[in-house]
C-alpha positions in Angstrom: -25.3 -35.0 24.2 -25.8 -32.4 21.5 -22.7 -30.5 20.1 -22.7 -27.7 22.7 -20.8 -25.0 20.7 -23.0 -25.4 17.7 -26.2 -24.4 19.5 -25.0 -21.7 22.0 -24.2 -18.1 21.2 -23.7 -16.5 24.6 -23.0 -17.3 28.3 -26.7 -17.4 29.2 -27.3 -20.3 26.8 -24.3 -22.0 28.3 -25.9 -21.8 31.7 -29.1 -23.3 30.4 -27.3 -26.1 28.7 -25.2 -26.8 31.8 -28.2 -26.9 34.1 -29.9 -29.2 31.6 -26.9 -31.6 31.4 -26.5 -31.6 35.2 -30.2 -32.4 35.8 -30.0 -35.3 33.2 -26.9 -36.8 34.8 -24.4 -36.0 32.0 -20.7 -35.7 32.8 -19.3 -32.2 32.3 -16.0 -33.4 30.9 -17.1 -33.5 27.2 -18.8 -30.1 27.3 -15.8 -28.4 29.0 -13.5 -29.9 26.4 -15.7 -28.7 23.6 -15.8 -25.2 25.0 -12.0 -25.2 25.3 -11.6 -26.5 21.8 -13.9 -23.9 20.3 -12.1 -21.0 21.9 -8.7 -22.5 21.1 -9.8 -22.6 17.4 -10.8 -19.0 17.6 -7.5 -18.1 19.2 -5.6 -19.9 16.3 -7.7 -18.0 13.8 -6.9 -14.6 15.4 -3.2 -15.5 15.6 -3.1 -16.6 11.9 -4.7 -13.3 10.8 -2.2 -11.3 12.8 0.9 -13.3 11.9 1.4 -12.0 8.3 1.4 -8.4 9.4 3.8 -9.1 12.3 6.1 -11.1 10.0 6.0 -8.3 7.4 6.9 -5.7 10.0 9.8 -7.9 11.4 11.1 -8.3 7.9 10.9 -4.6 7.2 12.8 -3.8 10.4 15.5 -6.3 9.6 15.8 -5.0 6.0 16.0 -1.4 7.2 18.7 -2.2 9.8 20.7 -4.1 7.2 20.4 -1.3 4.5 20.8 1.7 6.7 24.6 1.6 7.2 25.2 1.2 3.5 22.9 4.1 2.7 24.6 6.4 5.3 28.0 5.4 3.9 26.9 6.3 0.4 25.5 9.7 1.5 28.6 10.5 3.5 30.9 9.5 0.5 28.9 11.9 -1.8 29.2 14.8 0.7 32.9 14.0 1.3 33.5 14.0 -2.5 32.3 17.6 -2.5 34.4 18.6 0.5 31.5 18.6 2.9 29.2 20.7 0.7 26.1 19.9 -1.3 26.6 19.2 -5.0 26.3 22.3 -7.1 23.2 22.7 -9.3 22.7 26.4 -9.9 26.0 27.2 -11.7 25.7 24.1 -13.9 22.2 25.0 -14.9 23.4 28.5 -15.7 26.1 27.1 -17.9 23.6 25.0 -19.7 21.6 28.1 -20.5 24.8 29.8 -21.8 25.4 26.8 -23.9 21.9 27.1 -25.4 22.5 30.7 -26.3 25.8 29.6 -27.9 23.9 27.1 -30.0 21.5 29.9 -31.1 24.5 32.0 -32.1 25.8 29.0 -34.0 22.5 28.7 -35.8 22.6 32.4 -36.7 26.1 32.1 -38.1 25.6 28.9 -40.1 22.1 29.7 -41.5 23.5 31.3 -44.7 25.6 28.2 -45.2 22.5 26.2 -45.7 22.2 27.7 -49.2 24.7 25.0 -50.1 22.0 22.4 -49.4 19.4 24.3 -51.3 17.6 25.5 -48.2 16.4 29.0 -49.1 13.7 29.7 -46.4 15.2 31.8 -43.6 13.2 29.8 -41.0 14.3 26.5 -42.6 17.9 27.7 -42.7 17.9 28.6 -39.0 16.3 25.4 -38.0 18.7 23.3 -40.1 21.7 25.2 -38.7 20.4 24.8 -35.1 20.0 21.1 -35.7 23.5 20.7 -37.1 25.0 22.7 -34.2 23.1 20.6 -31.6 24.2 17.4 -33.3 27.8 18.5 -33.3 27.6 19.6 -29.7 26.2 16.2 -28.6 29.0 14.4 -30.5 31.6 16.6 -28.9 30.0 16.0 -25.5 30.2 12.3 -25.9 33.8 12.6 -27.2 34.6 14.6 -24.0 32.8 11.9 -21.9 34.9 9.2 -23.6 38.0 10.8 -22.1 36.8 9.7 -18.6 38.3 6.3 -17.8 35.8 3.5 -17.6 32.9 5.7 -18.9 32.5 3.6 -22.1 33.9 0.4 -23.4 37.1 0.6 -25.4 35.7 0.3 -28.9 33.0 2.8 -28.2 35.6 5.2 -26.7 37.6 5.1 -29.9 34.6 5.5 -32.1 33.4 8.6 -30.1 36.8 10.2 -30.3 37.1 9.6 -34.0 33.6 11.1 -34.5 34.6 14.1 -32.4 37.7 14.7 -34.6 35.7 14.5 -37.8 33.0 16.8 -36.3 35.7 19.4 -35.5 37.1 19.0 -39.1 33.6 19.4 -40.5 33.0 22.6 -38.5 36.3 24.0 -39.6 35.4 23.3 -43.2 32.0 25.0 -42.6 33.7 28.0 -41.1 36.1 28.4 -44.0 33.3 28.0 -46.4 31.2 30.5 -44.5 34.1 33.0 -44.6 34.5 32.7 -48.4 30.7 33.0 -48.7 30.7 36.2 -46.7 33.5 37.7 -48.8 31.7 36.8 -52.0 28.4 38.3 -50.7 30.2 41.5 -49.7 31.8 41.8 -53.2 28.4 41.5 -54.9 26.8 44.1 -52.7 29.6 46.5 -53.0 30.1 46.6 -49.3 33.3 48.2 -47.8 33.6 44.9 -45.9 34.6 43.2 -49.2 37.9 45.0 -49.4 38.8 44.2 -45.8 38.0 40.6 -46.2 39.8 40.5 -49.5 42.9 42.0 -48.1 42.7 39.8 -44.9 41.3 36.5 -46.3 43.3 34.3 -44.0 42.4 36.3 -40.9 38.7 36.3 -42.0 38.7 32.5 -42.4 40.4 32.0 -39.0 37.8 34.2 -37.3 34.8 32.4 -39.0 36.4 29.0 -38.3 37.1 29.9 -34.7 33.5 30.9 -33.9 32.0 28.1 -36.0 33.9 25.6 -33.9 33.8 27.5 -30.6 30.0 27.7 -30.3 29.3 23.9 -30.6 32.3 23.2 -28.4 31.0 25.6 -25.7 27.7 23.9 -25.9 29.4 20.5 -25.5 31.3 21.7 -22.5 28.2 23.1 -21.0 26.3 19.9 -21.6 29.1 17.8 -20.2 29.4 19.9 -17.0 25.7 20.3 -16.6 25.0 16.6 -17.1 27.7 15.6 -14.6 26.4 18.0 -12.0 22.8 16.8 -12.6 23.9 13.2 -12.1 25.7 14.1 -8.9 22.7 16.1 -7.7 20.3 13.2 -8.5 22.6 10.7 -6.8 22.7 13.0 -3.7 18.9 13.4 -3.6 18.4 9.6 -4.0 20.9 8.8 -1.3 19.4 11.4 1.1 15.9 10.1 0.4 17.0 6.5 1.1 18.6 7.5 4.4 15.5 9.5 5.4 13.2 6.7 4.5 15.2 4.0 6.3 15.5 6.2 9.4 11.7 6.6 9.3 11.2 2.9 9.0 13.6 2.2 11.9 11.8 4.7 14.1 8.2 3.8 13.2 8.2 0.1 12.4 9.1 -1.1 15.9 6.3 0.9 17.4 3.9 -0.6 14.8 5.2 -4.1 15.5 4.7 -3.5 19.3 1.2 -2.2 18.7 0.3 -5.3 16.6 1.8 -7.6 19.2 -0.1 -5.9 22.0 -3.4 -6.1 20.0 -2.8 -9.8 19.4 -2.1 -10.5 23.0 -5.2 -8.5 24.1 -7.4 -10.5 21.7 -5.9 -13.8 22.9 -6.3 -12.8 26.5 -9.9 -11.8 25.9 -10.7 -15.1 24.3 -8.9 -17.0 27.1 -10.7 -15.2 29.8 -14.0 -15.7 28.1 -13.2 -19.4 27.7 -12.4 -19.7 31.4 -15.5 -17.7 32.4 -17.8 -19.9 30.2 -16.2 -23.1 31.6 -16.6 -21.9 35.2 -20.2 -20.9 34.5 -20.9 -24.3 33.0 -19.5 -26.1 36.0 -21.5 -24.0 38.4 -24.8 -24.5 36.6 -24.0 -28.2 36.0 -23.5 -28.7 39.7 -26.8 -26.9 40.4 -28.6 -28.9 37.9 -27.2 -32.2 39.4 -28.0 -31.0 42.9 -31.5 -29.5 42.7 -32.8 -30.5 39.3 -36.0 -29.0 38.0 -39.6 -29.4 39.0 -42.0 -30.4 36.2 -44.8 -27.9 35.6 -48.3 -29.1 36.6 -50.0 -30.9 33.8 -53.2 -28.8 34.1 -51.1 -25.9 32.6 -51.1 -27.8 29.4 -54.9 -27.9 29.4 -55.1 -24.2 30.3 -52.8 -23.1 27.6 -54.6 -25.3 25.0 -57.9 -23.9 26.1 -56.7 -20.4 25.9 -55.6 -20.9 22.3 -58.9 -22.5 21.5 -60.8 -19.6 23.0 -58.8 -17.1 21.0 -59.4 -19.1 17.8 -63.1 -19.2 18.5 -63.3 -15.4 19.0 -61.4 -14.9 15.7 -63.8 -17.2 13.9 -67.0 -15.5 15.1 -67.5 -13.7 11.8 -68.1 -17.1 10.2 -71.0 -18.0 12.6 -73.3 -18.1 9.6 -71.7 -21.6 9.0 -71.5 -23.0 12.6 -69.5 -26.0 11.5 -66.6 -23.8 10.5 -65.9 -22.2 14.0 -66.4 -25.6 15.6 -63.9 -27.4 13.4 -61.4 -24.5 13.6 -61.7 -24.3 17.4 -61.3 -28.1 17.9 -58.3 -28.2 15.5 -56.6 -25.3 17.3 -57.2 -27.0 20.7 -55.8 -30.3 19.7 -52.8 -28.8 18.0 -52.1 -26.6 21.0 -52.5 -29.5 23.4 -50.0 -31.6 21.5 -47.5 -28.8 21.3 -47.7 -27.8 25.0 -47.8 -31.5 26.1 -44.6 -32.2 24.2 -42.9 -29.1 25.8 -44.2 -30.2 29.2 -42.9 -33.8 28.8 -39.6 -32.8 27.1 -38.7 -29.2 28.1 -35.9 -27.4 26.3 -32.9 -26.3 28.3 -34.1 -22.7 28.8 -37.5 -24.1 29.9 -35.9 -26.5 32.3 -33.7 -23.7 33.7 -36.8 -21.6 34.4 -38.3 -24.6 36.3 -35.5 -25.0 38.8 -36.5 -27.0 41.9 -35.6 -24.2 44.2 -36.2 -24.7 47.9 -36.9 -21.8 50.2 -35.4 -22.1 53.7 -35.7 -20.0 56.8 -32.1 -19.3 57.9 -33.3 -18.6 61.5 -34.5 -22.2 62.0 -32.1 -24.9 63.2 -32.4 -26.9 60.0 -34.1 -24.4 58.0 -37.9 -24.4 57.5 -39.4 -24.7 54.0 
C-alpha cells in the first residue's frame, strides 16, 4: 500500500484511495492509523507554535501580579510623604529661575574683578565672572547636599564641606577686593562716592562681601531645592507610570491569554474533527469498494480512444501530404503510443479512475427482491 498521506490532499482523494483499497482487499487499519498520525503531527505543530506566546503571557501575568503590590506601596509612600498631595514642581522651578538671575547679578558684580586676571574685554569679564559664580554655586550646592545623612560617603562628605568653606572664604576675599577696587575707581574719577566709601570703608567692604557671597549662596540653595523637588517629581512620575502599566497588564493580559487559548483549542478541534471525518469517509468508501468493487471498462474503448488520437494526428499532418510517408509514420506512431497508454490505464486504473467505474447495481425497490 502506498503512503496514503503523501499522495492525498483533500477528502475526495481519500475517498478514491479508500475505494481502491477496499476493491483490492487491503485492510483499512494501516490507512486509518496513517490518517490519525498525520493529523496528530499537525496538531502538535499547531500547539508548538502557540505555546511560546501562551507561556509568555502567563509569565507576564505572574510578573505583573508579583510587582504590582510593591509598585502601589511605593506610590502610596511618595504621596504620603507629601501629606497626600502631589510633589511640588512649579515653585521649585521658579526658585531655580530666581537662582539664575542671582548668578547673573553675581556676574555683573564680579566682572570688574576680572581685571585682576588680565581679562579686559567686557564680554570676557562677564563670562568669566558668570563661570566663577556658577562653579561656586555648584560647590556650595554639593556642600549643602553633604549635610544630608547618607547622601555621600564619609570621606566625600568631609571633602565637600571643606570645599564649601574655602569657597565662602574665596568669595569673601573677592568681595573685599571688589569693595577696595570700587573705592579706588571712585577716587580716580572724582566721584562723590569716593568720600562716602572712604569714610565708611568697613561698611562698604561688608556690603560688597555680603552680596558677593549671597548671590552664589542663593543660587546654591535654589539648585538644591530645585534638584530635590525634581528628583521627587521624577520618582513620583516613574512610580505612577509603573502602577498604570502594571494595572494595564493585569487587565489586558488575561484576556489576551484567554483569546490565544481559545484560538488554539479551535484549531485543535478543527483538526480533530477533520481527522474523524476523513477516517469515517475512508471507512465508508473502503466498505463500498470491498462490497461492490469496480467494473472494468470494455476493451474496445482502448481501440476507440487510440483511433481518435490517430485521426486527430492525421488531420494535423495533412499539410505534409506532399510527402505521404510523413503522415503515415506520424499517424501510426500516435496510434501505437495512444494504444499503449490507454491499455495500461485500462489494465491498471488509478484510484480516481477505479472510483468512477464503480460496479453499481440498479434495483427496483418495488420488486420482492429487487429487479436489475
